[in-house]
N, C-alpha and C positions, 0 to 999 in steps of 0.2 A: 210132646212125646214122652216116652218112658224115662228118658234122662232128666227132663225137667220135673217130672213127677217124683223121681228119686231125690232130686235136690230139694223139692218142697218138703218131703218127709224128713230129710236131714235137718233142714232149717227149723222145722217145727219141733223136732225132738231136742235140738240143741238151743232153741230159742234165740236164733241168730239169723242174720242175713248172709247170703252167699252170692258170689258172682262167678259165672263160668262162661267160657266161650263155646260156641257150637256152630256147626253149619246148619243154617236155617233154610228149609225149602218153603217158599211162599210165592204166590203169584206166578208159578211156572219157572222160577229161577232160584238160584241158591245164593244166599248172602252169608258173609262172615259176620256173625252176630254174637252178642253177649247178652246174658240174662242176669238180672238181679232178682233173687228170690227172698222175700221176707218171711219171717217166722209164721205170719198169719196166712201164708200161701199166695199173697199177691205178688205180681211180677212186673218188671220193667224190661223191655227189650230194646236194644240199640243195634242198628246195622251199620257196619263200617263204611265210611265214605271214601277214604283214600287207600286204595289197594296198592300193595308194595310188590313190585316186580312182576315178571311175566307169569310165573307159576300161580301167584294169587289172582292175577287178572284173568287167567284162563279158567280158574276154578270157581270164581265168584262174580256176582254183579255188585257194583258199587251202589250204595244208597245215595240219594241226594237230600235226605231228610236231616235237618240239624239235630244235634243232641238235645233231647227233651229234658226239662228240669222236673224232678220229682222229689218227694220227701222221704228221707230215711234217717232214723235216729234223731229226729228233731232238726235236721239240716236239709237245706235245699241242695240237691245233688244232680249231677249229670254224668253220663258215661260216654267215653270214646274208646276206640280200640287201637292199640299199638301205634302204628304210623300216623294215625289221626292227630296225636298229640304234637307232632312235629310241624303242624300247620297252625300258626298263631291265630289266624282269623277264625279257625274252627273252634278253638278253645275260647277265644274272646266272645264268640256268639253265645256260648253256654253261660259265661260270666255275665254278659249283658242281659241274659234271660233270667238272672237271679241265682245261678248256682254259687254255692259257697264251698262245695266239695266236688272235685272231679275224680271219678273212678276210672282207671285205665288198666284193664287186663291186657297183657302183652306177651308176645313170644319173640323176643329179641334174639336174633342169631348171635352167637358168641364171637366177639372180635374186639380187639383193642379200640378200633374205630367206633364201633357201636357203643362202647362204654360211655361215650360223651352224652348219650341220650339220658340215662338216669342220673349221671353226675352233673350235667350242665343244663340240658334242655328242660327237663322236668322242673328243677328249681326256678328257672327263668319263667316258665309258664305259670307257676304258683305266684311268683312275685309280680309279674306284669298284670295279672288278673286278680290279685288279692284273694286267692282261694287256696284251700287245702287240696293237695293232689296225692292220691294213692295210686302208685304205679306198681302193679303186681305182675312180676315177670316169671315166665316159665323157666324151669331149670331142668338140667339133664339133657337127654337126647331122644329123638323119636325115630332114629335110624336114618333120617335124611339130614336133619340139622342138629347141631349142638346149640344149646341156648345159653344166653348170658347169665341168667339166674340172678339178676341184680334188681331187687325190689326196693323201693324207697317210699317214704311218706314225707312230703314237704309241707311246710306251713306257708301262710300268705306272705311272709317276708323272705321266702326262698330257702329257709333253713331246712336241713335234713332233720326230721324228728325221729326217724327210725330207718334202718336199712337191714337188708339180709342179702347175703351172697350165696354162691354155690355151696350146698351142703349145710347151710345155716338154717335153723328153725326159727 
């Protein structure tokens, strides 16, 4: 659609790859999906497998396809979305398929309880699977939810290599 075409134009102009979440209409249903767009215009699409809460379950169909491994920046990578990272077997299947990097776009609702995901769960997934994890969290509010806004990059030993919180660039 037009949004992905615009992402392709930005990726090409900036010579970079971009990841964005979107509602994908396919096969007569709607999926909670993420797209990775490379500078050359090629794309990878992942459909979320583990839907969180009644609101998401009413809006989307869950996929049963595992995270596919693809190449980006000389690394083998895979994508999962938000809640998917909380399922160890889901991340493990990507690692066993050869992923060295896991890309996780997320929209984590703001709460002290949810803070455990970027602070504890994401580093553990990196460590137990010996891969890098990029956990890119939404920040701000959409009028329905306020978002945690806590993004992290973790190394295969579980260390935080970088992080950004609300209002940080």
